[in-house]
C-alpha positions, 0 to 999 in steps of 0.5 A: 277470460280463458273460459269466455274464449272457450265458450265463445269458440264452442258456441261458434261451432255449435251455431255458426254466425249467420252470414247473410240477412233475410231479404224483404223484396217483392217479386212477381209470381214465377210460374213460367218463363215470363214470370222469371223474366219479370223477376230478373227485371225486378232484381236489376231494378232493385240493385239500380235503385239501391234496394238490394245490394249486388250480392243480395241480388246474386243470391236471389238470382241463384234461386231464380236459376233453380226455379228456371231449371225446374220450369224447364224440366217440367215443360220438357216432360210435358212435351215429351209426354205429348210426343209419346202420346201422339206416337201411340195414337198414330 
């Protein structure tokens, strides 16, 4: 019994148990803020109809927030470049 306990302890340290499961849920394409709005609406609907748990939706929402930041950063860099180009040609 002691050997089994040690073995289980070692395996837990080397390969910790999975804390979540994969989520199979369709989201719309997310290439801009309109896509993000649709994705957040899909998450809300998924929780409302029981397809997703609130915790699962919160995990996906965290990923969507990271995507939002990436889109925002890209949009700002494009706008800054356009302003810099406009100043150079003026």
